[in-house]
Wavefront OBJ file of the C-alpha trace (Angstrom):
o trace
v 132.813 29.326 130.825
v 135.736 28.251 128.752
v 135.450 25.282 126.799
v 137.251 22.382 128.251
v 138.301 19.150 126.598
v 135.890 16.398 127.366
v 138.721 14.304 128.239
v 139.069 16.352 131.152
v 135.502 15.761 132.547
v 136.119 12.043 133.521
v 133.913 12.274 136.745
v 130.586 11.536 137.087
v 127.541 12.724 139.339
v 124.255 11.255 138.952
v 121.462 13.487 140.865
v 117.852 12.958 141.044
v 114.780 15.326 141.509
v 110.902 15.566 141.724
v 109.766 17.019 138.540
v 108.780 20.054 140.168
v 112.654 20.820 141.507
v 113.932 19.780 137.697
v 111.047 22.193 136.297
v 112.680 25.102 138.434
v 116.151 24.062 138.017
v 115.340 24.096 134.026
v 113.468 27.382 134.326
v 116.534 28.952 135.957
v 119.110 27.387 133.410
v 116.840 28.576 130.443
v 117.515 32.232 131.656
v 121.028 31.817 131.475
v 123.826 32.213 128.930
v 124.907 28.824 129.131
v 124.246 26.050 125.867
v 123.946 23.006 128.301
v 122.863 21.889 131.470
v 125.703 20.228 132.633
v 127.688 23.381 131.971
v 125.263 25.485 134.234
v 125.378 22.912 137.089
v 129.463 23.245 137.147
v 129.051 26.877 137.411
v 126.650 26.704 140.297
v 128.036 23.937 142.333
v 131.457 25.532 141.954
v 130.338 29.029 143.131
v 131.228 30.688 139.785
v 129.403 33.503 138.277
v 126.281 32.362 135.904
v 125.419 34.760 133.283
v 121.406 35.405 133.220
v 120.049 37.202 130.266
v 117.829 39.741 131.056
v 114.787 41.256 128.904
v 113.286 44.500 128.873
v 109.750 43.571 128.212
v 108.598 46.920 128.191
v 110.978 47.066 124.845
v 108.780 44.482 123.102
v 105.904 46.542 122.192
v 108.330 49.468 121.028
v 110.273 47.217 118.983
v 107.161 45.998 117.303
v 106.112 49.278 116.510
v 109.451 50.388 115.336
v 109.810 47.062 113.209
v 106.262 48.314 111.585
v 107.303 51.464 110.733
v 110.676 50.502 108.996
v 108.974 47.954 107.203
v 106.575 50.659 105.960
v 109.282 53.198 105.460
v 110.738 50.575 103.034
v 107.537 50.073 100.802
v 107.323 53.689 100.679
v 111.072 54.291 99.445
v 110.527 51.078 96.918
v 107.062 53.007 95.919
v 108.942 56.281 95.172
v 111.894 54.628 93.324
v 109.335 53.077 90.924
v 107.562 56.591 90.452
v 110.845 58.593 89.756
v 111.033 55.575 87.072
v 107.927 55.783 85.530
v 108.206 59.404 83.790
v 111.106 58.015 81.852
v 109.087 55.258 80.233
v 105.889 57.762 79.283
v 105.465 58.485 75.660
v 102.746 60.808 75.456
v 101.104 63.366 77.460
v 98.111 61.769 78.462
v 100.484 58.867 80.077
v 101.968 61.977 81.999
v 98.747 63.302 83.049
v 97.374 59.960 84.273
v 100.347 59.535 85.947
v 100.329 62.756 87.906
v 97.325 62.132 89.395
v 98.290 58.407 90.385
v 101.617 60.274 91.936
v 99.558 63.213 93.836
v 97.121 60.410 95.730
v 100.493 58.306 96.667
v 101.749 61.197 97.937
v 98.821 62.155 99.907
v 98.640 58.359 101.337
v 102.777 58.506 102.211
v 102.037 62.190 104.083
v 99.113 60.503 106.347
v 101.391 57.440 106.908
v 104.625 59.567 107.756
v 102.125 62.005 110.226
v 101.305 58.496 111.824
v 104.677 57.661 112.315
v 105.686 60.893 113.753
v 102.793 60.649 116.089
v 103.955 56.634 117.038
v 107.493 57.942 117.566
v 106.191 60.800 119.906
v 104.494 58.394 122.051
v 107.015 56.076 122.218
v 109.385 58.972 123.252
v 107.180 60.506 125.801
v 107.211 57.169 127.415
v 110.965 56.684 127.701
v 112.312 60.477 128.321
v 112.090 61.910 131.658
v 109.539 64.687 132.521
l 1 2 3 4 5 6 7 8 9 10 11 12 13 14 15 16 17 18 19 20 21 22 23 24 25 26 27 28 29 30 31 32 33 34 35 36 37 38 39 40 41 42 43 44 45 46 47 48 49 50 51 52 53 54 55 56 57 58 59 60 61 62 63 64 65 66 67 68 69 70 71 72 73 74 75 76 77 78 79 80 81 82 83 84 85 86 87 88 89 90 91 92 93 94 95 96 97 98 99 100 101 102 103 104 105 106 107 108 109 110 111 112 113 114 115 116 117 118 119 120 121 122 123 124 125 126 127 128 129 130 131
């Protein structure tokens, strides 16, 4: 509903509800995009369309998994950036050997995580794609 100047809204109507009625009305209002309860009432009473927020709850689990994957990939990327910078700071051969051993274990850990991500994404894809 477009915003109207409050000076145009001069007539007042008072309606009383039981707690149960009010709760039901308020729950209906909360599912809409209206910012104010009075706005919601005007739309309903004037038989104008009310925009209702719909939420696909089956996406909640998928979204949670994808956020976790994104955060883990970001951490892997940060670790990779640090690893690439490290050789420039190494001054001797023994330091380079230690760095290489450390990088090998990190690489194996990252590959395991990437395999886990791949499995999770495949599982999500199978649940969403038609057979």
